[in-house]
C-alpha positions in Angstrom: 4.3 12.9 35.2 2.6 12.7 31.7 1.4 9.5 29.9 4.4 9.4 27.6 7.1 10.0 30.3 5.4 7.1 32.3 6.3 4.7 29.4 9.7 6.2 29.1 10.4 5.4 32.8 9.4 1.8 32.6 12.1 -0.8 33.3 13.9 -1.9 30.1 12.7 -5.4 30.6 9.0 -4.3 30.5 9.6 -2.0 27.5 11.0 -5.0 25.5 8.2 -7.3 26.5 5.5 -4.8 25.5 7.1 -3.6 22.3 8.0 -0.1 23.7 11.8 -0.3 23.4 11.9 2.2 20.6 8.8 4.1 19.6 7.9 6.1 22.7 11.6 7.4 22.9 11.7 8.1 19.2 8.6 10.2 19.6 10.0 12.0 22.7 13.5 12.8 21.2 12.2 14.9 18.3 12.7 18.4 19.6 16.4 17.6 20.5 17.1 15.9 17.4 15.8 18.9 15.3 18.8 20.9 16.7 21.3 18.2 15.6 19.7 18.1 12.0 20.2 21.8 11.8 23.8 21.5 12.8 24.3 18.9 10.1 22.8 21.1 7.5 25.1 23.9 8.7 28.0 21.8 8.2 26.9 20.8 4.6 25.5 24.1 3.7 28.1 25.3 1.2 28.2 22.0 -0.6 24.3 22.0 -0.7 24.1 25.6 -2.0 26.5 24.7 -4.7 24.6 21.6 -5.7 21.3 23.5 -5.8 22.8 26.1 -7.9 24.1 23.5 -10.4 20.8 22.1 -10.5 19.3 25.2 -11.6 18.2 27.0 -8.6 20.1 30.1 -9.4 19.1 33.9 -9.6 17.2 33.6 -12.9 13.6 32.4 -12.3 13.1 31.5 -15.9 15.9 28.8 -15.8 14.8 27.1 -12.6 13.9 23.4 -12.8 10.7 21.6 -11.9 11.4 20.0 -8.5 9.9 16.7 -7.7 9.7 15.6 -4.1 9.9 11.9 -4.2 9.1 9.3 -1.5 6.8 6.5 -0.6 4.3 6.5 2.3 5.5 8.7 5.1 8.4 9.8 3.0 6.0 10.9 0.4 4.1 12.9 3.1 7.3 14.5 3.9 7.4 15.9 0.4 3.7 17.1 0.8 4.6 18.9 4.0 7.3 20.9 2.3 6.0 21.5 -1.2 4.3 24.9 -0.2 7.4 26.2 1.5 9.6 25.2 -1.4 7.4 26.8 -3.9 7.5 30.1 -2.1 11.2 30.0 -1.3 12.5 29.0 -4.7 9.7 30.4 -7.0 9.4 27.5 -9.2 7.1 24.6 -9.8 7.6 22.0 -6.8 5.5 18.8 -6.9 5.3 16.0 -4.4 5.3 12.8 -6.5 5.1 9.3 -4.9 8.0 7.0 -6.0 5.4 4.4 -6.4 3.7 6.5 -9.1 7.1 7.3 -10.7 7.9 3.7 -10.9 4.7 2.9 -12.9 4.1 6.1 -14.8 7.3 7.9 -15.2 6.9 8.2 -19.0 3.7 10.2 -18.6 4.9 12.3 -15.5 8.4 13.2 -16.8 8.4 15.7 -19.8 11.2 14.9 -22.2 12.5 18.6 -22.5 11.8 19.7 -19.0 14.7 20.5 -16.6 14.3 18.6 -13.3 15.7 18.5 -9.7 14.3 15.4 -7.7 14.7 15.5 -4.0 14.2 11.9 -2.7 13.2 11.2 1.1 13.8 7.7 2.6 14.2 6.6 6.1 15.9 3.4 5.2 17.3 4.2 1.7 16.2 0.6 0.9 12.6 1.0 -0.5 12.6 -1.2 -3.7 10.6 1.5 -5.5 12.7 4.4 -4.5 15.9 2.6 -5.5 14.5 1.5 -8.8 13.1 4.9 -9.7 16.4 6.6 -9.1 18.2 3.9 -11.0 15.8 4.3 -14.0 16.1 8.1 -13.9 19.9 7.9 -14.1 19.8 5.5 -17.0 17.1 7.2 -19.1 17.4 10.9 -18.0 21.0 11.3 -17.0 20.5 15.1 -17.0 18.3 15.2 -13.9 20.0 16.2 -10.6 19.1 14.2 -7.6 19.3 15.1 -3.9 18.9 12.2 -1.7 17.9 12.7 2.0 18.0 9.5 4.2 18.5 8.3 7.6 20.4 5.2 6.8 24.1 5.5 5.7 24.1 1.9 4.6 21.0 2.2 2.4 21.2 1.5 -1.2 20.0 5.0 -2.3 23.2 6.5 -0.7 25.7 3.6 -1.4 24.7 3.1 -5.0 25.1 6.7 -6.0 28.4 7.6 -4.2 30.6 9.6 -6.4 28.0 10.4 -9.1 28.2 14.1 -9.7 24.5 14.3 -10.6 23.6 12.8 -7.1 24.3 14.5 -3.8 23.4 12.3 -0.7 22.8 13.4 2.9 22.4 11.1 5.7 20.8 12.4 8.9 22.0 11.4 12.3 21.7 7.6 13.0 19.5 8.4 16.1 16.6 9.3 13.7 16.9 6.2 11.8 13.8 5.0 13.7 14.1 1.3 14.9 10.2 1.1 15.4 8.1 0.1 12.6 6.3 3.4 12.3 8.4 6.4 11.1 8.3 9.3 13.8 11.5 11.2 14.4 12.7 10.3 10.9 9.7 12.0 9.4 9.9 15.3 11.5 13.8 15.5 11.0 13.4 15.1 7.3 10.8 17.9 7.3 13.2 20.0 9.4 16.0 19.4 7.0 13.7 20.4 4.2 13.1 23.7 6.2 16.8 24.2 6.1 17.0 23.7 2.3 14.3 26.3 1.7 16.5 28.7 3.8 19.8 27.7 2.3 20.6 31.2 1.5 19.5 32.6 4.7 19.8 30.0 7.6 20.0 33.0 10.0 16.3 33.7 9.4 15.5 29.9 10.0 17.3 29.8 13.4 14.5 31.6 15.4 12.0 29.6 13.5 13.6 26.3 14.6 13.9 27.7 18.2 10.2 28.3 18.3 9.4 24.7 17.0 11.7 23.2 19.6 10.2 25.1 22.5 6.5 24.5 21.2 7.2 20.8 20.7 8.7 20.5 24.2 5.6 22.0 25.8 3.3 20.3 23.3 4.4 16.7 23.9 3.1 16.2 27.5 -0.2 17.9 26.6 -0.7 15.8 23.5 0.4 12.6 25.2 -2.3 12.9 28.0 -5.0 13.7 25.5 -3.9 10.9 23.2 -4.0 8.4 26.1 -7.4 9.6 27.4 -8.9 9.3 23.8 -7.4 5.8 23.4 -9.6 4.6 26.3 -12.7 5.3 24.3 -11.8 2.7 21.6 -13.0 4.5 18.6 -13.1 2.2 15.5 -12.5 5.0 13.0 -10.7 8.3 12.9 -10.9 11.2 10.4 -8.1 13.8 10.2 -8.4 17.0 8.3 -6.1 19.8 7.5 -5.5 22.5 4.9 -2.5 23.3 2.8 0.6 21.8 4.7 -1.8 20.7 7.4 -3.4 18.3 4.8 0.0 16.5 4.8 -0.1 16.3 8.6 -3.5 14.8 8.4 -2.5 12.1 5.9 0.6 11.2 8.0 -1.4 11.1 11.2 -4.0 8.8 9.6 -1.2 6.5 8.5 0.3 6.4 12.0 -2.9 5.5 13.6 -3.7 2.9 10.9 -0.1 1.3 11.1 0.1 1.2 14.9 -3.3 -0.3 15.4 -2.6 -2.9 12.7 -5.8 -1.5 10.9 -8.1 -2.0 13.8 -8.9 1.6 13.6 -9.8 2.6 10.1 -8.6 5.9 9.2 -9.2 8.6 6.5 -7.8 12.1 5.9 -9.0 15.0 3.8 -8.8 18.7 3.4 -11.4 20.7 5.4 -13.2 21.7 2.3 -12.8 18.4 0.6 -14.5 16.5 3.3 -17.9 17.6 2.3 -17.6 16.3 -1.2 -18.5 12.7 -0.2 -16.1 11.5 2.5 -18.3 13.1 5.3 -20.6 10.1 4.8 -18.2 7.9 6.7 -18.4 9.9 9.9 -20.4 8.4 12.9 -20.4 8.0 16.6 -17.5 5.8 16.5 -15.3 8.2 14.7 -12.7 10.4 16.4 -12.5 13.6 14.4 -9.2 15.6 14.4 -8.7 19.0 12.8 -5.4 20.5 12.3 -6.5 24.1 12.6 -4.7 26.6 10.3 -3.2 29.8 11.7 -4.3 31.7 8.6 -7.5 33.5 9.6 -9.1 33.0 6.2 -8.3 29.4 5.9 -9.3 28.9 9.6 -12.8 30.3 8.9 -13.5 27.3 6.6 -12.2 24.8 9.2 -14.3 26.5 11.8 -17.4 26.2 9.6 -16.7 22.5 9.1 -16.3 21.9 12.9 -19.7 23.7 13.6 -21.4 21.7 10.8 -20.2 18.4 12.2 -21.4 19.4 15.7 -24.8 20.7 14.3 -25.4 17.5 12.5 -24.2 15.5 15.5 -22.0 13.3 13.2 -19.3 12.2 15.6 -18.9 11.8 19.3 -15.6 13.6 19.7 -13.9 16.5 17.8 -10.2 17.4 18.6 -8.6 20.6 17.4 -4.9 20.8 17.0 -3.8 24.5 17.2 -0.7 26.4 17.3 -2.1 28.4 20.2 -4.9 27.7 22.6 -8.5 28.5 21.9 -11.3 29.0 24.5 -12.3 25.7 26.1 -15.2 24.0 24.1 -15.3 26.9 21.6 -14.6 24.7 18.6 -14.4 21.1 19.9 -14.5 18.8 22.9 -10.7 18.9 23.1 -8.2 21.5 22.1 -4.5 20.4 21.9 -2.0 23.2 21.6 1.5 23.9 22.9 1.8 25.7 26.2 4.3 27.8 24.2 2.3 29.1 21.1 3.8 29.0 17.7 3.7 32.4 15.9 4.8 30.9 12.6 3.3 30.2 9.2 1.5 26.9 8.6 4.5 25.9 6.4 6.5 25.1 9.4 4.0 23.4 11.7 3.8 19.8 10.4 7.0 18.9 12.4 5.1 19.7 15.7 1.5 18.9 14.8 2.2 15.4 13.6 3.4 14.4 17.0 -0.4 14.2 18.1 -1.0 11.8 15.4 2.1 9.7 16.4 0.9 9.7 20.1 -2.5 8.7 19.1 -1.1 5.8 17.3 1.1 4.8 20.2 -1.6 4.9 22.9 -4.3 3.2 20.7 -1.8 0.5 20.0 -1.2 -0.1 23.6 -5.0 -0.1 24.6 -5.4 -2.7 21.8 -2.8 -4.9 23.3 -0.5 -4.5 20.5 3.2 -4.0 20.5 4.0 -0.5 19.1 7.5 -1.3 18.0 6.1 -4.1 15.8 2.3 -3.7 15.7 1.6 -6.0 12.7 1.1 -9.6 14.1 0.2 -11.0 10.8 3.2 -9.5 9.1 1.0 -7.4 6.7 3.5 -4.6 7.0 7.1 -4.3 7.9 9.6 -1.7 8.8 11.0 -1.6 5.3 8.7 -2.6 2.4 9.6 -6.0 1.0 8.7 -8.5 -1.8 8.2 -5.7 -4.5 9.2 -7.1 -7.8 10.6 -4.5 -10.3 9.3 -5.1 -13.7 10.9 -3.6 -16.9 
């Protein structure tokens, strides 16, 4: 039995008492829920294809819109995880833009004569910034098409825009509307839905990709859980996550999960493998857990290997962890290598949904070892499941 299944097998009364009623199950359920998300997409594929075509994603590259991927926090990192894939698939400019930036600086970011498609990601659909940004866009730029992807059918993003021909809303299965504070299965399922969107014209090509992701994740979770539980016992006070391309988004989301679930008791940072040397490396010390999401691209991986070697040579951290799509020789790159027992033979564009599970599990087990309640790990109320108390100013 692995460390995660031990938590899942606890009596319900103990789960509730320790704040484990939701988060472990929401992490564990991810591979199964991806299949449900794909089935949902298939049911809506004709409607989505028509909407994307109406928004300008037709056969003529010159007439395609600029695509904004909009969200806040984890939902923003969803967009960053997908931007590379969308850009390749749609052959147009795709930019992940935080809704928090659009709320304050839309005038500078939205060009007056540019054609846009905005894809908004939101677990709750009730983020004050996300709701206000869409309302403002509909008021001041009614020509913009909006695709809303949420996990809450009762959220304002979906309810307030029902019937508007410029807005198409899709609600994922209620099972992935995570009840725990930290977004886990909601994140990976919105990413998988994004994969489906990128393959809207050829979902037959995506099915074997999804099959690989599901198999890999099922074999990855027990390995990653045991490693995360072991690392949590060492009580690091800092953690640094690095990744390249889509892996950088995984690093950012993993850093956020560990920060949220430990109520800030573990200070986290994230960077690209090449960007770390430009100042942030100064923060590394013996109390820092260093995690590298190793690219499957040989050229990109060469830079990441150089960084891992340099950190070892300078003796900057106590522990390096490599998260890989396939196993590497023991101790060849780091003290720990975490990889699926079923290797992923896929481009990095598809890996965030699987790789991020390690970051989620680190957050879960560090939270427990710090005597926090993972479902609600913020004892002083600094953060909440849905952001509150944001005043919207004209």
